[in-house]
N, C-alpha and C positions, 0 to 999 in steps of 0.2 A: 544208094541202093535202088535198083529197079524193082518194079512189082513183078510177081510171078504167081500164077494160080494154076493148079492142075487138079484133075480128078483121077482116081485110080480104084481098081477093084481089089486092091490090097497087094500083099507080097513084098518083094525085096525093095521096091521103090518107097513104100510107106515106112518100112523098117529103117531104111537108110535116112529118110527125112527125119524120123524121130531121133535116131542116134546123132545126126549132125546138129539138129536144133538143140538137143539137150547139152551137147558139148559146147555149142556156140553161145548159149544164153547166159545172162546174168541172173535171171529168175524166170520161173514159170508157174502157171496156175493149171491145176488139173481138176476137171469136173467129170465125174463118172460114178459108177457103182463101186462100192468098196470091194476089194479083192477077197475071195474066200479061200478056205483051205484047199479047195480044188485047184486054185491058181498057184499053189506053192511051186516054186521054181520058175515062176513066170518072169520072163526077161524084162518086160516093161517095169513091173513093180520092183524088181531087183535093182534096176538102174536108177529108178526114182529114189529108192532107199539109199543108194550109194551117193546120190546127189541131193540128199535131204536139205542141205543148207541153201540150195538154189530154189527149192520148191517154196514159193511164197504162201500158197494155200492149196490144199487138196480138199475140194468140196465133194463129199462122198455121200451117196444114198446107201441105204441098207447097211448101216454101220453095225447093227446087231449081228450081222452074219460075217463081219470082217475077220480075217485071219490076223491075229495080233503080231505074228512074226513079220508079215508083209507090210503092215503099216506102223509098226513099233518105232522105227527110226524117224518117221514123220511126226508121230506123237512126241517123240523125244525132243524135237525142236519146235513144238507147238504149232504145227502147220495143218493139222486135220480139222476140218469143219464139217458140220452136218447141216442138212436142210432143216429149217424150222417148221416146215409143213411137209407132208408126204407128197413129194413131187420130184420129177426128174427134169433136169435142165439140158439133157443131151449128154454127149460124150465127146470131150475135146480137151486139148492141151494148148495153152496160150504161152508162147515163149517170147521173151523180150530182152533186148540189150540196147540201152540208150533209147533212141527214137525209132528203132527197128523192131518189127513184130514178125513172128512166124506163128501160124495157127494151123492146127491139125484137127479136123473134125472127123470123128469115127462113126461108123454106122451102128455100132453096138458098144458094149462095155470095153474099156481099154484093157485088153488082155492080149498077150502075144499070139494066142491061137487065132485071134480075129485078124491078125496081119494077113492071114491067108484066107479068112472067112469070106462069106458072101456079103455084099453091100458095097456102097460107094464111099470112099474116103475123099475128103476135100482138103487141099493144102493151099495156104495163101501166105505170101511173105511180101513185105514192103515197109514203107515208112508209116509211122503212126498217123500222120496227116492224110494218108491215102487209103485208110481203112474203108472197106466196103460199108455202105449204110447198114446200121444195125449190128455190126460185128462187135463193137465195144459194148453195146447194150447187153449182149448175150453174157459176157463175163460179168459186167456190173450187176445184172439181175441175179446171177448165181451167188455172187458175194453178198448182196443185200438180203437174199432169202436164206442165208446160212449164219451159223454161229459157231464159235469154237467148241469142239467136241471134247468130252471128258473121256479119258482112257477106259473108264468103267463101262462105257457104252458098247464096247466091242466084245465079241465072244472071247471069253477067257482073260480079258484085260491084257495090257502089254507087260 
């Protein structure tokens, strides 16, 4: 696999990259804010829910505001984590299959409305050995700063 990196203001290119990476991967990690009731019907969370077995961890901030319908399938397979301190690690999805990685960094919380929103998205793909400096540390830091969440921590429980 060759390396590829691009930046985008959002839209169809980002949506296509998300769709392709989710279909391609053996597993993924999600780090962002928990989806709320206002995000109901959100395409990203719907797809992640349908692919819950592939989501290795969803590290979410603001779990107390989460919509239980949107994260329920992730709780069902034990994938939801919460930060142990009040902090945000950014908004990204890390996809992997074997030694290959695809990484999508979002300018704001991962919601389909932000596919079209303002801000710059960054996409990187390549072999694990070719990761840009610090990229793996971003994921490792989020995982180290989080713990498995209890379903009772979200609004209304699952």
